[in-house]
C-alpha positions as CSV (number, residue, x, y, z in Angstrom):
1,M,11.3,-31.7,-8.5
2,P,11.8,-28.8,-10.9
3,V,9.1,-27.1,-12.7
4,A,11.6,-26.5,-15.7
5,V,15.1,-27.7,-16.8
6,S,15.5,-25.5,-20.1
7,P,17.2,-22.0,-19.6
8,I,15.7,-20.5,-22.8
9,A,12.4,-21.9,-22.7
10,T,11.8,-20.7,-19.3
11,L,13.4,-17.3,-19.7
12,L,10.9,-16.6,-22.6
13,G,8.3,-17.8,-20.6
14,F,9.0,-15.3,-17.7
15,L,9.3,-12.7,-20.2
16,G,6.0,-13.7,-21.7
17,V,4.1,-13.7,-18.7
18,M,5.2,-10.5,-17.9
19,V,4.2,-8.9,-21.4
20,L,0.9,-10.9,-21.9
21,L,0.0,-9.8,-18.1
22,L,0.4,-5.8,-19.2
23,I,-1.2,-6.5,-22.7
24,L,-4.4,-8.0,-21.4
25,I,-4.8,-5.0,-18.6
26,S,-3.7,-2.3,-20.8
27,K,-5.2,-3.3,-24.2
28,F,-7.6,-5.7,-23.5
29,K,-9.1,-4.1,-20.0
30,W,-9.3,-7.9,-18.6
31,H,-9.5,-8.0,-15.1
32,V,-6.3,-8.2,-13.4
33,F,-7.4,-11.5,-11.6
34,L,-7.9,-13.0,-15.2
35,A,-4.9,-11.1,-16.7
36,L,-2.7,-12.4,-14.0
37,L,-4.3,-16.3,-13.8
38,V,-4.0,-16.9,-17.7
39,P,-0.4,-16.3,-18.4
40,I,0.6,-18.5,-15.6
41,L,-1.5,-21.3,-16.6
42,L,0.0,-20.8,-20.3
43,F,3.2,-21.1,-19.1
44,A,2.8,-24.7,-18.0
45,L,2.7,-25.1,-22.1
46,I,6.1,-24.3,-22.7
47,P,8.0,-27.2,-23.8
48,G,9.9,-28.7,-21.3
49,V,7.7,-27.5,-18.4
50,N,6.7,-30.9,-16.4
51,Q,3.0,-30.3,-15.7
52,E,2.8,-32.1,-12.5
53,A,5.9,-29.9,-10.9
54,F,3.9,-26.9,-12.2
55,I,0.5,-27.9,-10.7
56,E,2.6,-28.4,-7.1
57,A,3.9,-25.4,-7.4
58,F,0.8,-23.8,-8.2
59,H,-0.9,-24.7,-5.1
60,A,1.9,-24.9,-2.8
61,G,2.6,-21.1,-3.8
62,F,-1.1,-20.1,-3.6
63,G,-2.1,-21.6,-0.4
64,S,1.2,-21.3,1.9
65,T,0.7,-17.2,0.6
66,L,-2.9,-17.1,1.7
67,G,-2.2,-19.0,4.7
68,S,0.0,-16.4,6.1
69,I,-1.8,-13.0,5.3
70,G,-5.4,-13.6,4.7
71,V,-6.8,-13.4,8.3
72,V,-4.8,-10.5,8.7
73,I,-5.9,-9.0,5.1
74,V,-9.7,-9.0,6.5
75,L,-8.8,-7.8,10.0
76,G,-7.0,-4.4,8.4
77,S,-10.2,-3.8,6.3
78,V,-12.3,-4.3,9.2
79,M,-10.5,-1.5,11.3
80,A,-10.5,0.4,8.1
81,E,-14.5,0.4,8.2
82,A,-14.5,0.8,12.1
83,M,-12.4,4.1,11.5
84,K,-14.5,5.3,8.8
85,H,-17.7,5.1,10.4
86,T,-17.1,6.2,14.2
87,G,-15.4,9.5,12.9
88,A,-11.7,8.4,14.0
89,V,-10.9,9.6,10.4
90,E,-12.0,13.8,11.0
91,R,-10.8,13.5,14.5
92,I,-7.1,12.5,13.4
93,T,-7.9,15.1,10.7
94,M,-8.6,18.3,12.7
95,S,-6.0,17.0,15.6
96,M,-3.2,17.6,12.9
97,I,-4.6,20.9,12.2
98,G,-4.4,21.9,15.6
99,L,-1.1,20.5,16.0
100,I,0.6,22.1,12.9
101,G,-1.6,25.5,13.1
102,R,-4.3,26.2,10.7
103,R,-1.7,29.1,9.0
104,R,0.0,25.8,8.1
105,M,-3.0,24.2,6.6
106,P,-1.3,22.3,3.7
107,F,1.6,20.9,5.4
108,A,-1.5,19.9,8.5
109,L,-3.3,18.0,5.4
110,T,-0.5,16.3,3.9
111,L,0.8,14.9,7.6
112,T,-3.4,13.9,7.9
113,G,-2.7,12.0,4.5
114,F,0.6,10.2,5.9
115,V,-1.2,8.9,9.1
116,L,-4.6,8.0,7.4
117,G,-3.2,6.1,4.4
118,I,-1.5,3.7,7.1
119,A,-4.8,2.4,8.3
120,I,-7.6,3.2,5.5
121,F,-7.9,3.3,1.8
122,G,-7.1,6.3,0.2
123,D,-9.9,6.9,-1.9
124,V,-12.0,6.1,1.0
125,A,-10.2,8.4,3.3
126,Y,-10.0,11.4,0.9
127,V,-14.2,11.0,0.6
128,I,-14.3,11.5,4.3
129,V,-11.5,14.3,4.4
130,N,-12.6,16.1,1.6
131,P,-15.4,18.6,2.9
132,L,-12.5,19.7,5.4
133,V,-10.6,20.9,2.3
134,H,-12.9,22.2,0.4
135,S,-13.6,24.4,3.9
136,A,-10.2,25.3,4.3
137,A,-9.4,26.1,1.0
138,L,-12.3,28.8,0.9
139,E,-11.5,30.0,4.6
140,F,-7.9,31.0,3.2
141,G,-9.0,32.1,-0.1
142,A,-6.3,29.1,-2.0
143,S,-6.2,26.7,-4.7
144,M,-7.4,23.1,-4.0
145,G,-4.1,22.6,-5.9
146,L,-2.3,24.0,-2.8
147,M,-4.7,22.1,-0.2
148,A,-5.6,18.8,-1.4
149,T,-2.0,17.8,-3.4
150,G,0.4,17.3,-0.7
151,L,-2.6,15.3,1.0
152,V,-3.4,13.3,-1.9
153,G,0.2,12.1,-2.5
154,A,0.8,11.4,1.2
155,M,-2.1,9.6,1.5
156,Q,-1.1,7.2,-1.3
157,L,2.7,6.9,-0.1
158,T,1.5,5.3,3.2
159,H,-1.8,3.2,1.9
160,A,1.1,1.5,-0.7
161,V,4.6,1.5,1.6
162,V,3.5,0.9,5.6
163,P,1.7,-2.1,6.9
164,P,-0.9,-2.8,7.6
165,T,-2.7,-1.9,4.7
166,P,-3.1,-4.6,2.1
167,G,-0.4,-4.1,-0.5
168,P,2.7,-3.9,1.8
169,L,1.4,-6.7,3.9
170,A,0.6,-9.2,1.3
171,A,3.9,-8.0,-0.1
172,A,5.9,-8.4,2.9
173,A,4.2,-12.0,3.3
174,L,5.5,-13.1,0.0
175,L,9.1,-12.3,0.6
176,G,9.1,-13.5,4.0
177,A,10.1,-9.5,5.1
178,D,10.0,-8.5,8.5
179,I,6.9,-6.5,9.2
180,G,8.1,-4.3,11.5
181,M,11.2,-3.2,9.8
182,V,9.1,-2.9,6.8
183,I,6.9,-0.3,9.1
184,L,9.5,1.3,10.9
185,Y,11.7,2.1,7.7
186,G,8.9,2.0,5.2
187,G,7.7,4.8,7.2
188,I,10.7,6.8,7.2
189,A,10.7,6.9,3.1
190,S,7.3,7.6,3.3
191,L,7.9,10.7,5.3
192,V,10.2,11.7,3.1
193,G,8.0,11.3,0.3
194,A,5.0,13.0,1.9
195,I,7.5,16.3,2.6
196,A,8.2,16.1,-1.0
197,C,4.6,15.8,-2.0
198,W,3.9,19.0,0.1
199,L,6.8,21.1,-1.6
200,W,5.2,19.8,-4.7
201,A,1.7,21.3,-3.4
202,V,3.4,24.7,-2.6
203,W,5.5,25.1,-5.6
204,V,3.2,24.0,-8.5
205,G,-0.2,23.0,-7.1
206,S,-0.5,26.8,-5.4
207,R,-0.4,28.0,-9.1
208,L,-3.0,25.7,-10.2
209,D,-6.7,27.5,-10.7
210,A,-8.6,25.0,-8.9
211,P,-11.2,26.8,-6.9
212,P,-12.8,24.9,-3.9
213,S,-16.4,24.7,-3.9
214,R,-19.5,25.4,-1.4
215,E,-21.1,22.7,-2.4
216,F,-19.3,20.4,0.3
217,V,-19.5,23.2,3.1
218,G,-21.4,22.0,6.3
219,H,-21.1,18.1,5.4
220,S,-18.9,17.5,8.2
221,F,-19.2,16.6,12.3
222,V,-17.2,19.7,13.2
223,E,-19.4,21.9,10.6
224,Q,-22.4,20.4,12.0
225,G,-21.9,21.0,15.6
226,R,-21.5,17.3,16.2
227,E,-17.9,17.6,17.4
228,E,-19.0,16.1,20.2
229,E,-19.8,13.0,18.8
230,L,-16.4,12.2,17.7
231,P,-13.8,9.9,19.2
232,S,-11.6,11.2,21.5
233,T,-8.2,12.2,19.9
234,L,-6.3,9.3,21.9
235,A,-9.3,6.7,20.9
236,A,-9.0,7.9,17.0
237,Y,-5.4,7.4,17.0
238,S,-5.1,4.4,18.8
239,P,-6.3,1.9,16.4
240,I,-3.5,2.8,14.4
241,I,-0.8,3.2,17.0
242,V,-1.2,-0.2,19.1
243,P,-0.8,-2.6,16.2
244,I,2.2,-0.7,14.6
245,L,4.0,-0.8,18.3
246,L,2.9,-4.2,18.9
247,I,4.2,-5.5,15.5
248,A,7.3,-3.3,16.0
249,G,8.0,-4.7,19.5
250,Q,8.1,-8.2,18.3
251,S,10.9,-7.3,16.1
252,V,13.0,-5.6,18.5
253,A,12.3,-8.7,21.0
254,N,14.0,-10.9,18.6
255,L,17.0,-9.0,18.2
256,I,17.2,-8.2,22.0
257,W,16.2,-11.2,24.0
258,P,17.4,-14.7,23.0
259,A,14.3,-17.3,21.5
260,G,12.2,-18.9,24.4
261,N,12.7,-16.1,26.7
262,V,9.2,-15.2,28.9
263,I,9.7,-11.8,27.3
264,T,10.0,-12.6,23.8
265,A,7.7,-15.3,23.6
266,V,4.5,-12.5,25.1
267,L,5.5,-9.9,22.2
268,T,6.3,-12.3,19.7
269,F,2.2,-13.5,20.3
270,V,1.0,-9.7,21.1
271,G,3.0,-8.8,18.1
272,W,1.7,-11.5,15.5
273,P,-0.5,-9.5,12.9
274,V,-3.3,-11.6,13.7
275,V,-3.6,-10.5,17.5
276,A,-2.3,-7.0,17.0
277,L,-4.9,-6.2,14.2
278,S,-7.6,-8.0,16.1
279,L,-7.0,-5.3,19.0
280,G,-6.8,-2.6,16.5
281,F,-10.1,-3.4,15.1
282,W,-11.5,-3.8,19.1
283,L,-10.1,-0.3,19.8
284,A,-11.9,1.2,16.7
285,A,-15.1,-0.4,17.1
286,R,-15.4,0.9,20.8
287,G,-16.5,4.4,19.2
288,A,-19.6,2.4,17.6
289,R,-22.9,4.0,19.2
290,G,-26.2,2.9,19.7
291,K,-27.5,0.5,17.1
292,Q,-24.2,0.3,15.8
293,K,-23.0,-1.5,18.8
294,G,-24.7,-4.9,17.4
295,E,-25.7,-4.3,13.6
296,A,-22.8,-2.3,12.4
297,V,-20.0,-4.6,13.5
298,S,-21.3,-7.5,11.2
299,T,-21.9,-5.0,8.4
300,W,-18.4,-3.4,8.5
301,V,-17.1,-7.4,8.4
302,E,-19.1,-8.1,5.9
303,K,-18.0,-5.3,3.7
304,A,-14.4,-5.8,4.6
305,L,-14.9,-9.1,3.2
306,G,-15.6,-8.2,0.0
307,T,-12.9,-5.2,-0.4
308,S,-10.7,-8.3,0.6
309,A,-11.4,-10.5,-1.8
310,I,-9.6,-9.2,-5.1
311,I,-6.7,-8.8,-2.6
312,F,-7.0,-12.4,-1.9
313,A,-7.0,-13.6,-5.1
314,V,-4.2,-11.2,-6.5
315,T,-2.2,-11.9,-3.8
316,G,-2.4,-15.7,-4.1
317,L,-1.9,-16.0,-7.4
318,G,1.4,-14.3,-7.0
319,G,2.2,-16.7,-4.3
320,S,1.6,-19.1,-7.1
321,L,3.8,-17.3,-9.6
322,S,6.8,-17.1,-7.3
323,H,6.8,-20.6,-6.3
324,I,6.7,-21.6,-10.1
325,L,9.6,-19.3,-11.1
326,K,11.1,-20.4,-8.4
327,G,11.7,-23.8,-9.6
328,T,13.1,-22.7,-13.1
329,P,16.2,-21.5,-14.3
330,A,14.6,-18.3,-15.7
331,V,15.3,-16.1,-12.4
332,D,19.0,-17.2,-12.2
333,Y,19.0,-15.7,-15.8
334,V,17.4,-12.6,-15.0
335,A,19.8,-12.0,-11.7
336,E,22.9,-12.3,-13.8
337,I,21.9,-9.7,-16.7
338,V,20.7,-7.5,-14.0
339,L,24.1,-7.8,-12.2
340,D,26.2,-8.0,-15.3
341,A,24.6,-4.7,-16.5
342,G,25.7,-3.3,-13.2
343,V,22.3,-1.6,-12.3
344,P,22.1,-1.5,-8.6
345,T,19.8,-4.7,-7.8
346,I,17.7,-2.3,-5.3
347,V,16.4,-0.6,-9.1
348,L,14.6,-3.9,-10.4
349,P,11.5,-4.0,-7.6
350,F,11.1,-0.3,-8.0
351,L,11.3,-0.3,-11.6
352,I,8.6,-3.5,-11.8
353,G,6.5,-1.5,-9.4
354,V,6.4,1.4,-11.2
355,I,5.8,-0.3,-14.5
356,V,2.9,-2.6,-13.4
357,N,0.8,0.7,-11.6
358,M,1.6,2.4,-14.5
359,I,-0.6,-0.1,-16.5
360,T,-3.0,-1.0,-14.1
361,G,-3.5,2.0,-12.1
362,S,-3.0,0.0,-8.5
363,S,-0.6,0.3,-6.0
364,T,-1.6,-2.7,-4.5
365,V,-1.3,-5.0,-7.6
366,G,1.9,-3.2,-8.4
367,V,3.2,-3.8,-4.9
368,I,2.2,-7.5,-4.8
369,T,3.2,-8.5,-8.7
370,S,6.8,-7.0,-7.6
371,A,7.1,-9.1,-5.0
372,A,5.8,-12.1,-6.5
373,L,8.4,-11.7,-9.5
374,M,11.4,-10.6,-6.8
375,R,11.0,-13.3,-4.2
376,P,12.9,-16.3,-6.1
377,M,15.4,-13.6,-7.2
378,L,16.4,-12.2,-3.8
379,L,19.1,-15.1,-3.2
380,P,20.6,-14.3,-6.4
381,L,20.6,-10.8,-6.3
382,G,21.9,-10.5,-2.8
383,L,18.6,-8.5,-1.8
384,S,16.9,-8.2,1.5
385,P,13.2,-9.0,1.6
386,E,12.5,-5.7,3.3
387,A,14.7,-3.5,0.7
388,A,12.7,-5.2,-1.9
389,V,9.2,-4.8,-0.7
390,I,9.7,-1.0,0.1
391,A,11.6,-0.4,-3.3
392,A,8.5,-2.2,-4.9
393,A,5.9,-0.3,-2.9
394,T,7.7,3.2,-3.7
395,G,7.3,2.4,-7.2
396,S,3.8,1.3,-7.0
397,I,2.8,4.9,-6.9
398,V,4.7,6.1,-9.5
399,I,2.6,7.5,-11.1
400,K,-1.3,7.7,-10.5
401,Y,-3.2,9.4,-13.4
402,V,-6.3,8.7,-15.4
403,N,-6.5,4.9,-15.5
404,S,-6.1,5.0,-11.5
405,S,-9.4,4.9,-9.4
406,Y,-7.7,6.7,-6.9
407,F,-7.1,9.6,-9.3
408,W,-10.3,10.0,-10.5
409,V,-12.1,10.0,-7.0
410,C,-9.7,12.7,-5.7
411,T,-10.2,14.7,-9.3
412,S,-13.8,14.4,-9.0
413,L,-14.4,15.3,-5.3
414,S,-11.8,18.3,-5.6
415,K,-13.6,19.6,-8.6
416,M,-10.5,19.7,-10.3
417,E,-10.0,19.9,-14.2
418,V,-8.6,16.5,-15.2
419,D,-5.4,18.2,-16.5
420,R,-4.7,20.1,-13.9
421,A,-5.3,17.2,-11.6
422,V,-2.7,15.0,-14.0
423,I,-0.2,18.0,-12.9
424,A,-1.0,18.3,-9.3
425,Y,-1.9,14.4,-8.2
426,G,0.2,13.1,-10.9
427,G,3.2,15.2,-10.3
428,A,2.9,14.7,-6.7
429,T,2.9,10.9,-6.9
430,L,5.7,10.8,-9.0
431,V,8.1,13.2,-6.9
432,G,6.8,11.3,-3.6
433,G,7.5,7.8,-5.2
434,V,10.9,9.0,-6.2
435,A,11.6,10.8,-3.0
436,A,10.7,7.8,-1.2
437,F,12.3,5.2,-3.3
438,L,15.9,7.6,-3.0
439,A,15.5,7.6,0.9
440,T,15.2,3.5,0.7
441,C,18.1,3.6,-1.4
442,V,19.9,5.3,1.3
443,M,18.8,3.4,3.9
444,W,20.3,0.1,1.7
445,V,23.4,1.7,1.2
446,V,24.1,2.1,4.7
447,G,23.0,-1.4,5.7
448,L,19.7,-0.3,7.5
449,I,17.9,-2.8,5.0
């Protein structure tokens, strides 16, 4: 049973949901959960909407979406907590500096951000890395604009684009995208964007007057002479690399071997994100010491559940909205408008991601909302789920400025003036997001996604 049959009424309702969502967040400062829930409920009051079908679609969309992604979001959050507390983040930073060389510190820190953003929320990772950034800037007599800008931009890119972080993972679940392909091609797009962030740091950041502070010197394990307490390089990277390889291996197996093959069956199971991230958490938690071995793991899980709650709520409502819109003719109308205008279809998820992020300040909300709105339009637009996820994700980091908690964490800890941070960090997320989107467009044009 369709939710509605009136094209004009449902098209106006579709636009109304978008406009009201943005107004409630930007003007009235509503929490994103309520700002998304209220427009969805008001949609049911549009003349011609079948309330019984609406309720059924709401429940089906919410339940099916969380059913496929809920446990994975928790596991990813728990793994990030473990890496934060065991010193893995600092070890990864030191190894990247050792690999690239201290003379190329800004580039080494940019690549560090690229790696850390895959597994850890950007603001949390920056808190941990910040003392090392200040120390490096003091050592080389450099501006924080040069040292921190590439790191800040690259870390936000992979956090927004590359699973298993919650935003792109939830978006992939909403659109039914192959997670392995999103990791691979999202990683390529993010690397292009990260290099653009580094170039922005060299070109613009280095010219900003943003001196480092001695306040943070001596806070890291290395500066305190406790480097032996850090996990080994292999142990630090394994919680990120192993789950990614297992998930990607599942996708490769399905391409090479037929269904029912023993190898395919094994790789499909171990590459299931629930199994892959469970293994990632175990690898991360092995670094726990002493009393941590018992009590801390439970603390990490509890904290991760709190972090995951808002993502659950927004992802579930996104699934409900997609299911509801799929039962209306509004989707076909919007698709026809885009196609008649001659705009490349991949631009639409990118623009929605940009708009929602700039209003809400959240990349996670941006990519999930864009995916929710795009889900019923994929077939009419002829757009693959993977292309839509990556395009939406690259849009969701454009631009990080004063309405973003990530912006404020990085700005306050780097001791940078707000106007200069808008240029440095806002500019990096603009340049990085656009560069990553252009790389996505190239991969879409040549048929990779």
